[in-house]
C-alpha positions in Angstrom: -12.1 55.9 -56.1 -11.2 59.3 -54.7 -12.6 62.6 -55.9 -10.3 65.4 -56.7 -11.3 69.1 -57.1 -9.3 71.5 -59.1 -9.6 75.3 -58.5 -8.3 77.7 -61.1 -7.7 81.4 -60.8 -6.8 83.2 -64.0 -5.6 86.8 -63.4 -3.9 89.5 -65.4 -0.3 88.3 -64.9 -0.7 84.6 -63.9 -2.9 81.6 -63.7 -2.9 79.4 -60.6 -4.4 76.0 -59.8 -4.8 73.9 -56.8 -5.8 70.2 -56.5 -7.7 69.2 -53.4 -8.9 65.9 -52.1 -12.7 66.4 -51.9 -13.2 64.0 -49.0 -10.7 65.5 -46.5 -9.9 69.0 -48.0 -6.2 68.2 -48.1 -4.2 70.2 -50.7 -2.5 67.6 -52.9 -0.7 69.9 -55.3 -0.5 73.4 -56.8 0.6 74.8 -60.1 1.2 78.4 -61.2 2.2 80.0 -64.5 3.0 83.6 -65.0 2.8 85.4 -68.4 4.2 88.6 -69.8 2.2 91.6 -70.7 1.9 92.4 -74.4 4.4 95.1 -75.3 3.3 98.2 -77.1 -0.3 98.0 -75.9 -2.1 101.3 -75.8 -0.9 103.7 -73.0 -2.8 103.1 -69.7 -4.0 99.6 -70.7 -2.5 96.3 -70.1 -3.2 92.9 -71.6 -1.4 89.5 -71.5 -0.7 86.4 -73.5 -3.1 84.1 -71.6 -3.2 81.5 -74.3 0.5 80.7 -73.9 0.2 80.7 -70.1 -2.9 78.5 -70.2 -1.1 75.9 -72.4 1.8 75.8 -69.9 -0.6 75.5 -67.0 -2.4 72.6 -68.7 0.9 70.8 -69.2 1.8 71.4 -65.6 -1.6 70.2 -64.3 -1.3 67.0 -66.4 2.1 66.3 -64.8 0.7 67.0 -61.4 -2.4 64.7 -61.9 -0.2 61.9 -63.2 1.8 62.1 -59.9 -1.4 61.8 -57.9 -2.5 58.5 -59.5 -3.1 55.7 -57.0 -0.1 53.5 -56.5 2.5 56.1 -57.4 5.1 56.9 -54.8 4.6 60.2 -53.0 
């Protein structure tokens, strides 16, 4: 069984993830989801809708991991 590592970077305007084969360090896939800033937030401050972006990233990661299952065509 191969071991996969998932690295996730959640920033102000996007969340990115990478799937790496732990044995050889090869990047097997990447996913990224951007999200909008919340309109009308106090002047000089920014915030975002990370929950919505995280849900979209989770769906994208599930799709990506399904594609990496053994026996699936690449």
